[in-house]
C-alpha beads as a LAMMPS data file, in Angstrom:
LAMMPS data file: protein, C-alpha beads

424 atoms
423 bonds

1 atom types
1 bond types

-500.0 500.0 xlo xhi
-500.0 500.0 ylo yhi
-500.0 500.0 zlo zhi

Masses

1 110.0

Atoms # bond

1 1 1 -194.719 -224.312 165.742
2 1 1 -193.749 -223.068 169.295
3 1 1 -190.197 -224.164 168.815
4 1 1 -190.143 -221.966 165.707
5 1 1 -191.721 -218.974 167.348
6 1 1 -189.058 -219.208 170.189
7 1 1 -186.149 -219.552 167.771
8 1 1 -187.152 -216.572 165.738
9 1 1 -187.661 -214.434 168.885
10 1 1 -184.971 -216.133 171.076
11 1 1 -183.196 -212.893 172.233
12 1 1 -186.432 -211.192 173.230
13 1 1 -187.840 -214.328 174.919
14 1 1 -184.558 -214.893 176.924
15 1 1 -184.455 -211.171 177.869
16 1 1 -188.190 -211.141 178.812
17 1 1 -187.641 -214.124 181.187
18 1 1 -184.709 -212.622 182.962
19 1 1 -186.204 -209.139 182.948
20 1 1 -189.356 -210.550 184.335
21 1 1 -187.542 -212.136 187.358
22 1 1 -185.830 -208.861 187.834
23 1 1 -188.948 -206.971 188.073
24 1 1 -190.428 -209.630 190.234
25 1 1 -187.501 -209.093 192.628
26 1 1 -188.189 -205.281 192.773
27 1 1 -191.699 -204.290 191.834
28 1 1 -193.164 -207.828 192.144
29 1 1 -191.713 -208.190 195.604
30 1 1 -192.986 -204.844 196.649
31 1 1 -196.432 -205.941 195.558
32 1 1 -196.191 -209.103 197.819
33 1 1 -194.889 -206.881 200.577
34 1 1 -197.746 -204.587 200.122
35 1 1 -200.256 -207.559 200.675
36 1 1 -198.137 -208.636 203.591
37 1 1 -198.855 -205.272 205.157
38 1 1 -202.447 -205.594 204.124
39 1 1 -202.653 -208.852 206.175
40 1 1 -200.754 -207.431 209.161
41 1 1 -202.307 -203.970 209.407
42 1 1 -205.880 -202.891 209.847
43 1 1 -207.367 -200.881 206.927
44 1 1 -206.611 -197.676 208.787
45 1 1 -202.926 -198.378 209.214
46 1 1 -202.712 -199.490 205.599
47 1 1 -204.313 -196.242 204.621
48 1 1 -201.839 -194.162 206.459
49 1 1 -198.946 -196.266 204.974
50 1 1 -200.437 -195.866 201.428
51 1 1 -200.838 -192.257 201.850
52 1 1 -197.106 -191.831 202.880
53 1 1 -195.792 -193.934 200.255
54 1 1 -197.876 -192.088 197.660
55 1 1 -196.221 -188.781 198.987
56 1 1 -192.745 -190.398 198.738
57 1 1 -193.477 -191.589 195.336
58 1 1 -194.252 -188.062 194.155
59 1 1 -191.150 -186.634 195.800
60 1 1 -189.060 -189.517 194.294
61 1 1 -190.662 -188.863 190.823
62 1 1 -189.705 -185.153 191.190
63 1 1 -186.104 -185.921 192.185
64 1 1 -185.839 -188.297 189.246
65 1 1 -187.971 -186.206 186.796
66 1 1 -187.473 -188.475 183.974
67 1 1 -183.641 -188.852 184.299
68 1 1 -183.839 -192.777 184.812
69 1 1 -186.087 -193.260 181.616
70 1 1 -183.980 -190.977 179.532
71 1 1 -180.854 -192.875 180.656
72 1 1 -182.278 -196.234 179.284
73 1 1 -182.644 -194.603 176.028
74 1 1 -179.241 -193.052 175.754
75 1 1 -177.500 -196.098 177.135
76 1 1 -179.004 -198.153 174.257
77 1 1 -178.307 -195.220 171.800
78 1 1 -174.774 -194.506 172.933
79 1 1 -173.884 -198.074 173.216
80 1 1 -174.386 -198.427 169.546
81 1 1 -173.199 -194.716 168.400
82 1 1 -170.913 -193.289 170.863
83 1 1 -168.886 -195.440 173.476
84 1 1 -167.056 -192.611 174.874
85 1 1 -170.341 -190.615 176.023
86 1 1 -171.610 -193.763 177.547
87 1 1 -168.665 -193.736 179.936
88 1 1 -169.706 -190.317 180.941
89 1 1 -173.265 -190.906 181.234
90 1 1 -173.753 -192.470 184.605
91 1 1 -171.782 -189.978 186.617
92 1 1 -173.528 -186.992 184.902
93 1 1 -176.896 -188.565 185.441
94 1 1 -176.312 -189.160 189.051
95 1 1 -175.267 -185.396 189.573
96 1 1 -178.777 -184.393 188.243
97 1 1 -180.752 -186.843 190.531
98 1 1 -178.706 -186.021 193.443
99 1 1 -179.170 -182.132 192.950
100 1 1 -182.921 -182.344 192.556
101 1 1 -183.314 -184.848 195.503
102 1 1 -181.297 -182.442 197.707
103 1 1 -183.380 -179.567 196.920
104 1 1 -186.595 -181.336 197.608
105 1 1 -185.236 -182.925 200.935
106 1 1 -184.298 -179.400 202.339
107 1 1 -187.807 -178.272 201.221
108 1 1 -189.562 -181.030 203.111
109 1 1 -187.581 -180.444 206.159
110 1 1 -188.298 -176.713 206.134
111 1 1 -191.873 -176.677 205.116
112 1 1 -193.134 -180.283 205.183
113 1 1 -194.792 -179.986 208.576
114 1 1 -197.400 -177.387 207.383
115 1 1 -198.630 -179.816 204.486
116 1 1 -198.475 -183.086 206.224
117 1 1 -199.409 -182.150 209.780
118 1 1 -199.678 -185.141 212.013
119 1 1 -198.249 -187.289 209.428
120 1 1 -194.883 -185.440 209.141
121 1 1 -192.957 -187.663 211.187
122 1 1 -193.815 -190.588 208.832
123 1 1 -192.507 -188.579 205.984
124 1 1 -189.196 -187.974 207.689
125 1 1 -188.641 -191.633 208.242
126 1 1 -189.274 -192.361 204.404
127 1 1 -187.365 -189.375 203.197
128 1 1 -183.975 -191.349 202.247
129 1 1 -186.175 -193.129 199.480
130 1 1 -186.237 -189.824 197.440
131 1 1 -182.613 -190.514 196.892
132 1 1 -182.305 -194.280 196.828
133 1 1 -185.344 -195.048 194.615
134 1 1 -184.476 -192.941 191.670
135 1 1 -180.677 -193.892 191.923
136 1 1 -181.360 -197.491 192.110
137 1 1 -183.685 -197.003 188.990
138 1 1 -180.896 -195.219 187.333
139 1 1 -178.270 -197.942 187.598
140 1 1 -180.966 -200.459 186.758
141 1 1 -181.247 -198.565 183.593
142 1 1 -177.800 -199.100 182.451
143 1 1 -178.192 -202.955 183.042
144 1 1 -181.091 -202.922 180.889
145 1 1 -179.778 -200.726 178.285
146 1 1 -176.505 -202.971 177.803
147 1 1 -179.071 -206.082 178.140
148 1 1 -177.571 -207.278 181.324
149 1 1 -180.832 -208.944 182.250
150 1 1 -179.657 -212.059 183.736
151 1 1 -177.202 -210.555 186.283
152 1 1 -179.925 -207.892 187.134
153 1 1 -182.566 -210.557 187.791
154 1 1 -180.230 -212.699 190.141
155 1 1 -179.327 -209.576 192.234
156 1 1 -182.699 -208.134 192.755
157 1 1 -184.416 -211.573 193.280
158 1 1 -181.893 -212.578 196.137
159 1 1 -182.127 -209.155 197.758
160 1 1 -186.076 -209.200 197.363
161 1 1 -186.240 -212.659 199.035
162 1 1 -183.958 -211.536 201.795
163 1 1 -186.140 -208.294 202.238
164 1 1 -189.211 -210.437 203.284
165 1 1 -187.517 -211.224 206.552
166 1 1 -186.855 -207.738 207.763
167 1 1 -190.135 -206.287 206.177
168 1 1 -191.985 -208.856 208.312
169 1 1 -190.233 -208.431 211.604
170 1 1 -189.996 -204.604 211.410
171 1 1 -193.706 -203.989 210.493
172 1 1 -194.771 -206.442 212.900
173 1 1 -192.722 -204.653 215.734
174 1 1 -193.082 -201.175 214.731
175 1 1 -196.097 -200.802 212.614
176 1 1 -196.090 -198.257 210.006
177 1 1 -192.809 -196.748 211.057
178 1 1 -191.252 -200.281 210.677
179 1 1 -192.709 -200.598 207.161
180 1 1 -191.119 -197.428 206.148
181 1 1 -187.892 -198.192 207.681
182 1 1 -187.942 -201.533 205.731
183 1 1 -188.506 -199.692 202.461
184 1 1 -185.407 -197.534 203.098
185 1 1 -183.374 -200.582 203.633
186 1 1 -184.772 -202.234 200.534
187 1 1 -183.855 -199.694 197.976
188 1 1 -180.563 -198.781 199.711
189 1 1 -179.414 -202.452 199.435
190 1 1 -180.404 -202.743 195.859
191 1 1 -178.465 -199.468 194.918
192 1 1 -175.299 -200.501 196.820
193 1 1 -175.220 -204.022 195.207
194 1 1 -175.975 -202.874 191.685
195 1 1 -173.258 -200.129 191.975
196 1 1 -170.782 -202.698 193.353
197 1 1 -171.464 -205.227 190.484
198 1 1 -171.621 -202.676 187.804
199 1 1 -168.291 -203.249 185.670
200 1 1 -168.896 -200.553 182.948
201 1 1 -166.160 -198.113 182.368
202 1 1 -167.208 -194.737 183.806
203 1 1 -165.552 -191.341 183.627
204 1 1 -166.111 -189.149 186.613
205 1 1 -166.233 -185.925 184.713
206 1 1 -168.767 -183.285 184.411
207 1 1 -170.079 -183.008 180.648
208 1 1 -172.210 -180.048 180.151
209 1 1 -173.332 -181.516 176.624
210 1 1 -174.651 -184.745 178.162
211 1 1 -176.307 -182.868 181.173
212 1 1 -178.013 -180.576 178.729
213 1 1 -179.099 -183.343 176.432
214 1 1 -180.260 -185.553 179.302
215 1 1 -181.936 -182.661 181.075
216 1 1 -184.063 -181.651 177.940
217 1 1 -185.274 -185.343 177.254
218 1 1 -185.720 -185.790 181.101
219 1 1 -188.036 -182.960 181.559
220 1 1 -190.205 -184.173 178.712
221 1 1 -190.431 -187.490 180.367
222 1 1 -190.666 -185.934 183.910
223 1 1 -193.619 -183.956 182.847
224 1 1 -195.157 -187.094 181.597
225 1 1 -194.246 -188.810 184.981
226 1 1 -196.148 -185.918 186.716
227 1 1 -199.146 -186.640 184.329
228 1 1 -198.917 -190.354 185.112
229 1 1 -198.905 -189.590 188.795
230 1 1 -201.868 -187.695 188.340
231 1 1 -203.671 -190.911 187.123
232 1 1 -202.866 -193.285 190.032
233 1 1 -201.099 -191.985 193.397
234 1 1 -202.870 -188.533 193.287
235 1 1 -206.150 -190.405 193.866
236 1 1 -204.729 -191.573 197.267
237 1 1 -203.609 -187.979 198.281
238 1 1 -206.920 -186.538 197.283
239 1 1 -208.776 -189.225 199.402
240 1 1 -206.364 -188.348 202.196
241 1 1 -207.427 -184.652 201.963
242 1 1 -210.990 -185.802 202.216
243 1 1 -210.260 -187.773 205.306
244 1 1 -211.055 -191.018 203.652
245 1 1 -208.166 -193.026 205.253
246 1 1 -210.021 -196.462 205.255
247 1 1 -211.062 -195.578 201.567
248 1 1 -207.266 -195.152 200.737
249 1 1 -206.710 -198.682 201.973
250 1 1 -209.493 -200.158 199.759
251 1 1 -208.311 -198.200 196.610
252 1 1 -204.846 -199.052 197.197
253 1 1 -205.729 -202.902 197.410
254 1 1 -207.977 -202.756 194.237
255 1 1 -205.392 -200.658 192.395
256 1 1 -202.552 -202.967 193.267
257 1 1 -204.488 -205.965 191.698
258 1 1 -204.888 -203.785 188.675
259 1 1 -201.008 -203.024 188.644
260 1 1 -200.299 -206.736 188.901
261 1 1 -202.205 -207.316 185.698
262 1 1 -200.288 -204.585 183.860
263 1 1 -196.759 -205.627 185.422
264 1 1 -196.066 -208.450 182.532
265 1 1 -196.657 -205.742 179.867
266 1 1 -194.285 -203.252 181.500
267 1 1 -191.577 -206.166 181.638
268 1 1 -192.103 -207.117 177.995
269 1 1 -192.008 -203.345 177.045
270 1 1 -188.647 -202.630 178.785
271 1 1 -187.277 -205.650 176.883
272 1 1 -188.470 -204.615 173.603
273 1 1 -187.616 -200.906 173.912
274 1 1 -183.873 -201.051 173.036
275 1 1 -184.717 -203.002 169.783
276 1 1 -187.356 -200.514 168.999
277 1 1 -184.879 -197.652 169.470
278 1 1 -182.623 -199.377 166.985
279 1 1 -185.350 -199.909 164.576
280 1 1 -186.057 -196.117 164.623
281 1 1 -182.434 -195.175 164.109
282 1 1 -182.503 -197.538 161.036
283 1 1 -185.735 -195.738 159.968
284 1 1 -187.456 -199.168 159.562
285 1 1 -190.918 -197.686 159.994
286 1 1 -192.950 -200.272 158.362
287 1 1 -191.603 -202.932 160.466
288 1 1 -192.308 -200.969 163.639
289 1 1 -195.981 -200.324 162.552
290 1 1 -196.513 -204.030 161.619
291 1 1 -195.197 -205.121 164.903
292 1 1 -197.035 -202.633 166.915
293 1 1 -200.497 -203.461 165.345
294 1 1 -199.915 -207.225 165.811
295 1 1 -198.773 -206.933 169.522
296 1 1 -201.575 -204.594 170.431
297 1 1 -204.234 -207.121 169.137
298 1 1 -202.696 -209.842 171.077
299 1 1 -202.567 -207.931 174.310
300 1 1 -206.175 -206.807 174.107
301 1 1 -207.199 -210.512 173.796
302 1 1 -204.749 -211.429 176.673
303 1 1 -206.304 -208.610 178.916
304 1 1 -209.790 -209.688 178.345
305 1 1 -208.843 -213.239 179.579
306 1 1 -206.911 -212.114 182.308
307 1 1 -209.620 -209.757 183.626
308 1 1 -212.267 -212.642 183.694
309 1 1 -209.892 -214.944 185.536
310 1 1 -208.960 -212.330 188.220
311 1 1 -212.599 -211.473 188.834
312 1 1 -213.493 -214.951 189.791
313 1 1 -210.350 -215.723 191.646
314 1 1 -210.277 -212.616 193.944
315 1 1 -213.287 -213.645 196.265
316 1 1 -211.591 -216.889 197.288
317 1 1 -208.231 -215.180 197.948
318 1 1 -209.845 -212.536 200.154
319 1 1 -212.133 -214.736 202.040
320 1 1 -208.958 -216.746 203.112
321 1 1 -206.166 -214.235 203.536
322 1 1 -207.957 -210.856 204.117
323 1 1 -211.067 -211.333 206.157
324 1 1 -210.743 -207.827 207.707
325 1 1 -211.805 -206.214 204.448
326 1 1 -215.375 -205.885 203.054
327 1 1 -215.342 -208.219 200.137
328 1 1 -218.517 -206.690 198.621
329 1 1 -216.949 -203.378 198.304
330 1 1 -213.537 -204.829 197.020
331 1 1 -215.402 -206.769 194.015
332 1 1 -217.617 -203.674 193.388
333 1 1 -214.428 -201.490 192.909
334 1 1 -212.358 -204.056 191.260
335 1 1 -215.169 -204.940 188.606
336 1 1 -214.907 -201.297 187.398
337 1 1 -211.188 -201.366 187.039
338 1 1 -211.177 -204.724 185.371
339 1 1 -213.060 -203.138 182.541
340 1 1 -210.121 -201.021 181.793
341 1 1 -207.452 -203.609 181.893
342 1 1 -207.495 -204.902 178.264
343 1 1 -207.193 -201.400 176.911
344 1 1 -204.563 -200.325 179.555
345 1 1 -202.425 -203.421 178.710
346 1 1 -201.672 -202.539 175.032
347 1 1 -201.810 -198.776 175.607
348 1 1 -199.241 -199.016 178.310
349 1 1 -197.126 -201.372 176.236
350 1 1 -197.159 -198.955 173.282
351 1 1 -195.978 -196.209 175.545
352 1 1 -192.905 -197.739 176.955
353 1 1 -191.929 -200.008 174.090
354 1 1 -192.663 -197.662 171.328
355 1 1 -193.368 -194.036 171.953
356 1 1 -190.791 -193.167 174.517
357 1 1 -188.051 -195.416 173.198
358 1 1 -188.477 -193.908 169.710
359 1 1 -187.672 -190.458 171.110
360 1 1 -191.497 -189.294 170.897
361 1 1 -192.068 -188.974 174.599
362 1 1 -193.541 -185.477 174.175
363 1 1 -196.668 -187.193 172.899
364 1 1 -197.085 -189.202 176.100
365 1 1 -196.029 -186.221 178.089
366 1 1 -198.810 -183.782 176.576
367 1 1 -201.635 -186.563 176.788
368 1 1 -200.701 -187.432 180.207
369 1 1 -200.593 -183.973 181.602
370 1 1 -203.939 -183.045 180.015
371 1 1 -205.893 -186.062 180.978
372 1 1 -204.094 -186.412 184.344
373 1 1 -205.210 -183.036 185.198
374 1 1 -208.757 -183.976 184.124
375 1 1 -208.425 -187.016 186.536
376 1 1 -207.594 -184.673 189.365
377 1 1 -210.390 -182.434 188.773
378 1 1 -212.792 -185.365 188.290
379 1 1 -211.521 -186.850 191.683
380 1 1 -212.303 -183.792 193.694
381 1 1 -215.754 -183.391 192.011
382 1 1 -216.896 -187.135 191.882
383 1 1 -215.561 -187.723 195.381
384 1 1 -217.525 -184.819 196.809
385 1 1 -220.518 -186.084 194.966
386 1 1 -220.444 -189.807 195.200
387 1 1 -218.003 -190.548 198.040
388 1 1 -215.085 -192.979 197.822
389 1 1 -216.362 -194.647 194.520
390 1 1 -216.106 -191.308 192.666
391 1 1 -212.333 -191.884 192.596
392 1 1 -212.952 -195.218 190.559
393 1 1 -215.338 -193.168 188.064
394 1 1 -212.543 -190.558 187.832
395 1 1 -209.986 -193.264 186.863
396 1 1 -212.206 -194.877 184.170
397 1 1 -213.245 -191.646 182.436
398 1 1 -209.710 -189.917 182.388
399 1 1 -207.836 -193.318 181.309
400 1 1 -210.145 -194.144 178.582
401 1 1 -209.871 -190.494 177.252
402 1 1 -206.025 -190.899 177.313
403 1 1 -206.078 -194.128 175.344
404 1 1 -208.530 -192.678 172.727
405 1 1 -206.135 -189.700 171.983
406 1 1 -202.637 -190.859 172.774
407 1 1 -202.272 -194.144 170.612
408 1 1 -204.088 -193.031 167.469
409 1 1 -201.925 -189.944 167.517
410 1 1 -198.729 -191.970 167.616
411 1 1 -199.989 -194.217 164.928
412 1 1 -200.541 -190.947 162.738
413 1 1 -197.089 -189.844 163.586
414 1 1 -195.565 -193.161 162.442
415 1 1 -197.501 -192.950 159.202
416 1 1 -196.183 -189.420 158.569
417 1 1 -192.567 -190.837 158.870
418 1 1 -193.383 -193.657 156.337
419 1 1 -194.762 -191.029 153.865
420 1 1 -191.468 -188.902 154.195
421 1 1 -189.370 -191.882 153.645
422 1 1 -191.255 -193.118 150.666
423 1 1 -190.926 -189.398 149.067
424 1 1 -187.160 -189.423 149.752

Bonds

1 1 1 2
2 1 2 3
3 1 3 4
4 1 4 5
5 1 5 6
6 1 6 7
7 1 7 8
8 1 8 9
9 1 9 10
10 1 10 11
11 1 11 12
12 1 12 13
13 1 13 14
14 1 14 15
15 1 15 16
16 1 16 17
17 1 17 18
18 1 18 19
19 1 19 20
20 1 20 21
21 1 21 22
22 1 22 23
23 1 23 24
24 1 24 25
25 1 25 26
26 1 26 27
27 1 27 28
28 1 28 29
29 1 29 30
30 1 30 31
31 1 31 32
32 1 32 33
33 1 33 34
34 1 34 35
35 1 35 36
36 1 36 37
37 1 37 38
38 1 38 39
39 1 39 40
40 1 40 41
41 1 41 42
42 1 42 43
43 1 43 44
44 1 44 45
45 1 45 46
46 1 46 47
47 1 47 48
48 1 48 49
49 1 49 50
50 1 50 51
51 1 51 52
52 1 52 53
53 1 53 54
54 1 54 55
55 1 55 56
56 1 56 57
57 1 57 58
58 1 58 59
59 1 59 60
60 1 60 61
61 1 61 62
62 1 62 63
63 1 63 64
64 1 64 65
65 1 65 66
66 1 66 67
67 1 67 68
68 1 68 69
69 1 69 70
70 1 70 71
71 1 71 72
72 1 72 73
73 1 73 74
74 1 74 75
75 1 75 76
76 1 76 77
77 1 77 78
78 1 78 79
79 1 79 80
80 1 80 81
81 1 81 82
82 1 82 83
83 1 83 84
84 1 84 85
85 1 85 86
86 1 86 87
87 1 87 88
88 1 88 89
89 1 89 90
90 1 90 91
91 1 91 92
92 1 92 93
93 1 93 94
94 1 94 95
95 1 95 96
96 1 96 97
97 1 97 98
98 1 98 99
99 1 99 100
100 1 100 101
101 1 101 102
102 1 102 103
103 1 103 104
104 1 104 105
105 1 105 106
106 1 106 107
107 1 107 108
108 1 108 109
109 1 109 110
110 1 110 111
111 1 111 112
112 1 112 113
113 1 113 114
114 1 114 115
115 1 115 116
116 1 116 117
117 1 117 118
118 1 118 119
119 1 119 120
120 1 120 121
121 1 121 122
122 1 122 123
123 1 123 124
124 1 124 125
125 1 125 126
126 1 126 127
127 1 127 128
128 1 128 129
129 1 129 130
130 1 130 131
131 1 131 132
132 1 132 133
133 1 133 134
134 1 134 135
135 1 135 136
136 1 136 137
137 1 137 138
138 1 138 139
139 1 139 140
140 1 140 141
141 1 141 142
142 1 142 143
143 1 143 144
144 1 144 145
145 1 145 146
146 1 146 147
147 1 147 148
148 1 148 149
149 1 149 150
150 1 150 151
151 1 151 152
152 1 152 153
153 1 153 154
154 1 154 155
155 1 155 156
156 1 156 157
157 1 157 158
158 1 158 159
159 1 159 160
160 1 160 161
161 1 161 162
162 1 162 163
163 1 163 164
164 1 164 165
165 1 165 166
166 1 166 167
167 1 167 168
168 1 168 169
169 1 169 170
170 1 170 171
171 1 171 172
172 1 172 173
173 1 173 174
174 1 174 175
175 1 175 176
176 1 176 177
177 1 177 178
178 1 178 179
179 1 179 180
180 1 180 181
181 1 181 182
182 1 182 183
183 1 183 184
184 1 184 185
185 1 185 186
186 1 186 187
187 1 187 188
188 1 188 189
189 1 189 190
190 1 190 191
191 1 191 192
192 1 192 193
193 1 193 194
194 1 194 195
195 1 195 196
196 1 196 197
197 1 197 198
198 1 198 199
199 1 199 200
200 1 200 201
201 1 201 202
202 1 202 203
203 1 203 204
204 1 204 205
205 1 205 206
206 1 206 207
207 1 207 208
208 1 208 209
209 1 209 210
210 1 210 211
211 1 211 212
212 1 212 213
213 1 213 214
214 1 214 215
215 1 215 216
216 1 216 217
217 1 217 218
218 1 218 219
219 1 219 220
220 1 220 221
221 1 221 222
222 1 222 223
223 1 223 224
224 1 224 225
225 1 225 226
226 1 226 227
227 1 227 228
228 1 228 229
229 1 229 230
230 1 230 231
231 1 231 232
232 1 232 233
233 1 233 234
234 1 234 235
235 1 235 236
236 1 236 237
237 1 237 238
238 1 238 239
239 1 239 240
240 1 240 241
241 1 241 242
242 1 242 243
243 1 243 244
244 1 244 245
245 1 245 246
246 1 246 247
247 1 247 248
248 1 248 249
249 1 249 250
250 1 250 251
251 1 251 252
252 1 252 253
253 1 253 254
254 1 254 255
255 1 255 256
256 1 256 257
257 1 257 258
258 1 258 259
259 1 259 260
260 1 260 261
261 1 261 262
262 1 262 263
263 1 263 264
264 1 264 265
265 1 265 266
266 1 266 267
267 1 267 268
268 1 268 269
269 1 269 270
270 1 270 271
271 1 271 272
272 1 272 273
273 1 273 274
274 1 274 275
275 1 275 276
276 1 276 277
277 1 277 278
278 1 278 279
279 1 279 280
280 1 280 281
281 1 281 282
282 1 282 283
283 1 283 284
284 1 284 285
285 1 285 286
286 1 286 287
287 1 287 288
288 1 288 289
289 1 289 290
290 1 290 291
291 1 291 292
292 1 292 293
293 1 293 294
294 1 294 295
295 1 295 296
296 1 296 297
297 1 297 298
298 1 298 299
299 1 299 300
300 1 300 301
301 1 301 302
302 1 302 303
303 1 303 304
304 1 304 305
305 1 305 306
306 1 306 307
307 1 307 308
308 1 308 309
309 1 309 310
310 1 310 311
311 1 311 312
312 1 312 313
313 1 313 314
314 1 314 315
315 1 315 316
316 1 316 317
317 1 317 318
318 1 318 319
319 1 319 320
320 1 320 321
321 1 321 322
322 1 322 323
323 1 323 324
324 1 324 325
325 1 325 326
326 1 326 327
327 1 327 328
328 1 328 329
329 1 329 330
330 1 330 331
331 1 331 332
332 1 332 333
333 1 333 334
334 1 334 335
335 1 335 336
336 1 336 337
337 1 337 338
338 1 338 339
339 1 339 340
340 1 340 341
341 1 341 342
342 1 342 343
343 1 343 344
344 1 344 345
345 1 345 346
346 1 346 347
347 1 347 348
348 1 348 349
349 1 349 350
350 1 350 351
351 1 351 352
352 1 352 353
353 1 353 354
354 1 354 355
355 1 355 356
356 1 356 357
357 1 357 358
358 1 358 359
359 1 359 360
360 1 360 361
361 1 361 362
362 1 362 363
363 1 363 364
364 1 364 365
365 1 365 366
366 1 366 367
367 1 367 368
368 1 368 369
369 1 369 370
370 1 370 371
371 1 371 372
372 1 372 373
373 1 373 374
374 1 374 375
375 1 375 376
376 1 376 377
377 1 377 378
378 1 378 379
379 1 379 380
380 1 380 381
381 1 381 382
382 1 382 383
383 1 383 384
384 1 384 385
385 1 385 386
386 1 386 387
387 1 387 388
388 1 388 389
389 1 389 390
390 1 390 391
391 1 391 392
392 1 392 393
393 1 393 394
394 1 394 395
395 1 395 396
396 1 396 397
397 1 397 398
398 1 398 399
399 1 399 400
400 1 400 401
401 1 401 402
402 1 402 403
403 1 403 404
404 1 404 405
405 1 405 406
406 1 406 407
407 1 407 408
408 1 408 409
409 1 409 410
410 1 410 411
411 1 411 412
412 1 412 413
413 1 413 414
414 1 414 415
415 1 415 416
416 1 416 417
417 1 417 418
418 1 418 419
419 1 419 420
420 1 420 421
421 1 421 422
422 1 422 423
423 1 423 424
């Protein structure tokens, strides 16, 4: 039976394996590095590091503003429909990102001190990431869109393993500054090697049509990214504004565990996404609906099992490796977030694999903006009332609201496509 399942889904299984290794070499390795810092740093220093990285993620998100996600979609689409546009895509995508990142960098240099105050020097050290992070994700999208998963996995894993050495040495020697310096080296090295290894034919010519098309869809995804930011890293920024630096460390640790549980589904979704794009182009809506329903049910069950397992394993891990943290607080916050995991697993999967890849990113964008703003308002209100744990309450309420509105609406949209197709 297992052999038959593998045979019928051989391409997806192989791509998932290599994509999984690639994500481990990048996002997965960054998770390991975070817990390395959690071991080396005090909760206060980890809070400072997390606050700066949340700020940089916001800036990198604005310099990208959906370009990398849109690129993955158009790489897969142009690879099937228009090979000439594919040759122009990389250069024109780079132009958009570099332009946006340059404007942000100038703005931070001119006005950043008034916002970040005594943390401004940390931001300056981390500023190169607003270029290297989105650009490395951009070229990553070309590898994914053309299904070069194996090559991508080998490159990122080798660089990821090598990075452990300088991450440890620099953070141990220079503290938070060393940690930020290491992040700069990490993303710059990934970008350089991926560019050197990329053998696709590229035309270095500005194409207004591609820039216009990319910009339009990128804005939609970018607004969704803003909404997504309002669900996670904005919590850290709000805690920082309340002066709860130690609280940032606890929230970052718990949310990182939460992110680890979501990571396999994100990997799987990026592997499946090009195939979903093709199915939508072929108007096979009933196939899409059937696949989505079955996969969502399986992910819900998997999420329940994973949440139970993590809850019982976590105390042993923290007692051994992270004794400087208050275990009772960790478990209290983690239990609340684990309730959310089964639902976020299938909802995140549907967003990446189906909604965005099918060209319906506007659904995710609108929902994320609405309920992301709700999360921000709840953060401010609930933290002021309940203290640090208010940020956990805000996360639970806003994310359940998103799931209840976003996924049923996409299901409705898919059914409308099927009705139109049956009439024709």
